matplotlib code that plots the C-alpha trace (Angstrom):
import matplotlib.pyplot as plt

x = [24.9, 22.4, 18.5, 17.1, 13.8, 11.4, 10.7, 8.3, 8.1, 4.2, 4.3, 2.0, 1.6, -0.8, 0.2, -1.8, -0.8, -1.6, -1.4, -0.7, 1.7, 2.6, 3.4, -0.3, -3.3, -5.6, -7.9, -5.7, -4.4, -8.4, -8.7, -6.1, -5.8, -9.9, -10.4, -6.6, -5.9, -8.0, -6.0, -6.6, -4.8, -6.1, -5.3, -4.5, -4.3, -1.2, 0.0, 3.8, 5.2, 8.8, 9.9, 13.5, 14.8, 18.0, 20.2, 19.4, 22.5, 23.4, 24.6, 21.4, 18.6, 17.4, 17.6, 17.7, 16.3, 12.9, 13.9, 16.1, 14.7, 11.4, 13.4, 14.9, 11.5, 10.3, 13.2, 13.4, 10.1, 7.7, 8.7, 9.4, 6.3, 3.6, 0.9, 2.6, 1.5, 3.9, 4.1, 4.9, 6.8, 9.0, 12.3, 11.8, 8.7, 9.7, 9.6, 8.3, 4.3, 3.6, 1.7, 1.6, 4.5, 6.9, 6.4, 7.7, 10.2, 11.4, 11.0, 13.2, 15.9, 15.7, 16.2, 18.3, 21.5, 20.5, 20.4, 23.2, 24.2, 23.8, 19.8, 17.2, 14.4, 10.8, 8.7, 4.7, 2.5, -1.2, -2.8, -6.3, -7.3, -7.9, -4.4, -1.3, 1.8, 5.3, 8.9, 10.9, 8.1, 10.2, 13.3]
y = [13.4, 13.1, 12.6, 10.2, 8.3, 5.5, 2.5, -0.4, -4.0, -5.3, -9.1, -11.4, -14.3, -16.0, -17.2, -17.9, -16.6, -16.7, -13.7, -14.7, -14.0, -17.1, -15.2, -14.4, -16.2, -17.9, -14.5, -12.0, -13.2, -13.0, -9.7, -8.1, -10.1, -11.4, -13.4, -13.3, -14.9, -18.4, -21.7, -22.9, -20.0, -18.0, -16.1, -13.4, -12.5, -10.6, -7.7, -6.7, -3.3, -2.9, 0.7, 1.2, 4.6, 5.6, 7.3, 6.5, 4.3, 6.5, 2.6, 1.1, 3.6, 1.9, 2.2, -1.6, -3.9, -4.5, -8.2, -8.6, -7.4, -9.3, -12.4, -11.8, -11.0, -14.2, -16.6, -14.8, -13.5, -15.4, -18.9, -18.8, -17.1, -18.4, -20.3, -21.3, -21.1, -18.1, -19.4, -23.0, -22.6, -19.8, -19.5, -15.9, -15.9, -19.3, -16.4, -13.6, -13.0, -12.5, -9.3, -7.1, -4.8, -7.6, -9.2, -5.9, -5.8, -9.5, -8.9, -5.5, -7.8, -9.8, -7.7, -5.1, -7.0, -8.6, -5.1, -2.2, 0.2, 3.3, 2.2, 2.8, 0.5, 0.4, -2.3, -1.3, -4.9, -5.0, -7.6, -6.9, -3.7, -1.4, -2.3, -2.0, -1.1, 0.5, 0.0, 2.1, 4.6, 7.6, 7.6]
z = [-23.6, -26.1, -26.0, -23.4, -24.8, -23.6, -24.9, -23.6, -23.7, -22.8, -22.4, -20.0, -18.1, -16.5, -12.6, -9.1, -5.6, -2.2, -0.1, 3.6, 6.0, 8.3, 11.4, 11.5, 12.7, 10.2, 11.4, 10.9, 7.4, 6.4, 7.6, 5.7, 2.7, 2.5, -0.8, -1.9, 1.1, 0.1, 1.1, -2.6, -4.3, -6.9, -10.1, -11.8, -16.0, -15.0, -18.0, -18.0, -19.0, -18.9, -19.9, -20.6, -20.9, -22.3, -25.7, -29.2, -30.6, -33.9, -35.7, -34.8, -34.1, -30.9, -27.3, -27.3, -29.7, -29.2, -30.1, -27.7, -24.7, -25.4, -25.6, -22.1, -20.8, -22.0, -21.0, -17.2, -16.3, -18.4, -18.6, -14.9, -14.1, -16.5, -15.5, -12.2, -8.5, -7.4, -3.5, -4.5, -7.8, -7.7, -5.7, -5.4, -3.5, -0.9, 2.0, 0.5, -0.1, -3.6, -3.6, -6.8, -5.2, -4.6, -8.1, -9.6, -7.6, -8.1, -11.9, -11.7, -9.8, -12.6, -15.8, -14.3, -14.3, -17.8, -19.2, -20.1, -17.0, -19.0, -19.5, -16.7, -16.2, -14.5, -14.5, -14.5, -13.7, -13.7, -11.6, -12.9, -15.3, -12.6, -10.0, -10.9, -9.4, -10.7, -9.7, -8.9, -8.9, -10.2, -12.5]

ax = plt.figure().add_subplot(projection="3d")
ax.plot(x, y, z, "-o")
ax.set_aspect("equal")
plt.show()
């Protein structure tokens, strides 16, 4: 087995969401989610970093062709999430609260089947410059 190396692709998208648990009262939702529970939604400029780890292909010198990775992210994530209301426009969040954690897990589940099984994948999603999540948390 050769050396494994990480490559990264950074993308961004803008989206609105509302953090809300329909099983809870309005008061409990407000107490738990605060301003993120506003009934008319709020938005973020999300920064997405996709990390792919694998061995360098001796024929190409690539772990993965970054153009191919970028195209996959654009087609399957950015085009689906960008300038959308996640709660209303993205099927994955019909019954799933669109927290940063859940958005990262959904993005992972979208991209994982599109990559070679020998490659490891990690998603880092910045909701704000100071708040971000990683999934999986270690690879």
